C-alpha positions in Angstrom: 83.1 12.7 105.5 84.9 16.2 105.5 87.6 16.9 108.1 86.6 19.7 110.6 88.3 23.2 110.3 89.7 24.1 113.9 89.9 28.0 114.4 89.2 28.4 118.1 88.7 26.7 121.2 86.7 28.1 123.9 85.9 26.9 127.7 86.8 27.1 131.3 90.4 26.2 131.9 92.3 23.5 134.1 95.6 24.4 135.3 98.2 21.7 135.7 101.5 22.8 137.3 104.9 21.2 136.8 107.6 20.9 134.1 108.4 17.8 132.5 105.2 16.1 132.9 105.6 12.8 130.8 103.4 10.6 129.0 103.9 7.7 131.5 102.1 9.9 133.9 99.4 11.3 131.5 98.4 7.7 130.7 100.3 5.1 132.9 101.4 2.1 130.8 99.2 -0.7 132.1 96.2 1.0 130.3 97.8 0.7 126.8 96.6 -2.9 126.6 93.2 -2.1 125.2 92.7 -2.3 121.5 90.7 1.0 121.2 91.0 4.4 122.8 87.4 4.0 124.3 87.4 4.8 128.0 91.1 6.1 128.2 89.8 9.4 129.8 89.0 7.3 133.0 92.8 6.8 133.6 93.9 10.2 132.7 96.8 10.9 135.3 95.5 7.8 137.0 98.8 7.4 139.2 99.1 10.8 139.9 95.4 11.1 141.0 95.7 8.1 143.3 99.2 9.4 144.6 97.3 12.9 145.4 94.3 11.1 147.0 96.7 9.1 149.2 98.4 12.1 150.5 95.1 13.9 151.1 95.3 16.2 148.2 93.1 16.6 145.2 94.6 16.1 141.8 93.3 19.0 139.4 91.6 16.3 137.2 89.4 15.3 140.3 89.0 18.9 141.6 85.3 19.8 141.3 86.1 23.3 140.6 87.7 22.3 137.2 85.2 19.6 136.0 83.7 20.3 132.6 86.9 22.4 131.7 88.0 22.4 128.0 91.5 24.2 128.2 94.3 22.6 129.7 97.1 25.0 130.9 100.5 23.3 131.5 104.2 24.3 131.8 107.4 23.3 130.2 108.1 20.3 128.0 104.6 18.8 128.6 104.3 15.2 127.1 107.8 14.3 127.1 109.0 10.4 127.5 107.6 7.6 125.6 105.7 8.3 122.3 102.3 6.9 123.2 99.5 8.3 121.3 97.1 7.4 124.2 98.1 10.2 126.0 96.6 13.0 123.8 93.7 10.6 123.1 93.0 10.4 126.9 93.1 14.4 127.1 90.9 14.9 124.1 88.3 12.1 125.6 88.2 13.7 129.1 87.0 16.8 127.1 89.9 19.1 126.6 89.8 20.9 123.1 93.1 22.8 123.5 96.4 22.8 125.5 98.3 25.9 126.4 101.7 25.4 127.4 105.4 26.9 127.6 106.5 24.1 125.5 105.7 20.4 124.3 107.4 17.4 123.6 107.6 17.1 119.8 106.2 13.7 119.5 103.3 14.6 121.9 102.8 17.8 119.8 102.4 15.8 116.6 100.1 13.2 118.2 98.1 16.0 119.3 98.0 17.9 115.9 96.9 14.4 114.3 93.7 14.1 116.2 92.8 17.8 115.9 94.0 19.1 119.4 95.6 22.4 119.3 98.7 22.5 121.5 99.8 26.2 121.6 102.7 27.9 123.4 102.9 30.9 125.3 105.5 32.9 127.2 106.1 31.3 130.6 104.9 34.5 132.4 101.7 34.5 130.5 101.2 30.9 131.1 101.7 31.4 135.0 99.4 34.3 134.9 96.8 32.4 133.2 97.3 29.3 135.5 96.8 31.6 138.5 93.7 33.5 136.9 91.9 30.0 136.5 92.8 29.0 140.0 91.4 32.3 141.4 88.3 32.1 139.1 87.7 28.5 137.7 84.5 30.0 135.9 86.5 32.4 133.6 86.2 31.4 129.9 89.4 31.1 128.0 89.4 31.7 124.1 92.2 30.1 121.9 91.8 31.8 118.5 94.1 30.3 115.9 93.2 33.0 113.3 94.5 35.9 115.5 97.0 33.6 117.3 95.9 35.0 120.7 94.6 33.6 123.8 92.1 35.7 125.8 90.4 35.3 129.4 88.5 38.3 130.8 91.0 41.1 130.6 94.0 38.7 129.7 95.2 38.7 126.4 98.6 37.1 125.2 100.2 35.9 121.9 100.3 32.3 121.5 102.5 30.3 119.0 102.0 27.3 116.6 104.3 26.3 114.0 102.7 27.3 110.6 102.3 24.0 108.9 100.3 22.8 112.3 98.1 25.8 112.3 97.3 25.5 108.5 96.4 21.8 109.0 94.3 22.8 111.8 92.6 25.9 110.5 92.0 24.1 107.0 91.0 20.8 108.3 93.9 18.9 106.6 94.9 17.4 110.2 92.4 14.7 109.6 94.1 12.5 107.1 91.5 9.9 107.1 88.7 12.2 106.2 90.9 13.6 103.3 91.5 10.1 101.9 87.6 9.3 102.2 86.6 12.4 100.6 88.5 11.3 97.5 88.5 7.5 97.8 88.6 7.4 93.8 92.0 8.9 93.8 93.1 6.3 96.2 91.9 3.4 94.4 93.3 4.8 91.1 96.7 5.0 93.0 96.5 1.7 94.3 95.7 0.3 90.8 99.0 1.7 89.5 101.0 -0.3 92.1 101.9 -3.7 90.7 102.6 -5.2 94.3 98.9 -4.3 95.1 97.0 -6.1 92.2 95.1 -8.9 93.1 94.5 -7.9 96.6 91.5 -5.7 96.0 
């Protein structure tokens, strides 16, 4: 099993406005009791969606215009709060292939990279323009290019940023630690055999 190189993500966008959207809102705590991540996408922004419906509004996740979107466009400090890895897992399982934002919580960012989800930053003005573009034309295709480090959508073209180590992990496929171990499991067995506290447990 080889890890997948992630050099670009394309698809329609989903604009999600608001600073400091925390992981409790992304994935409410009561859904963390499951022993797998299967089905988490059903509860993505569950409380926010319920509150919006109660107030007579439609949350972007439930908006028919954005169904099938693959690029989530957010604002500042997205994914702050508790460190739950369920948040990026639910986002990916909903169908998102990349997140573009002004900034991300460090822990959310790390959890995203660990599952192959690029979380790239762009200038606030560029994020706002992209969010408005998607709201005006939900059919516009967005392309996140990790080689060129650009995001494009129609006539829109802007620079994006990703820390070099994270970019390298994604574009080389080294983000997937499990696949790397399985690709050379003989080396794992060799290292384990050299550890005295593991002998007798094979």
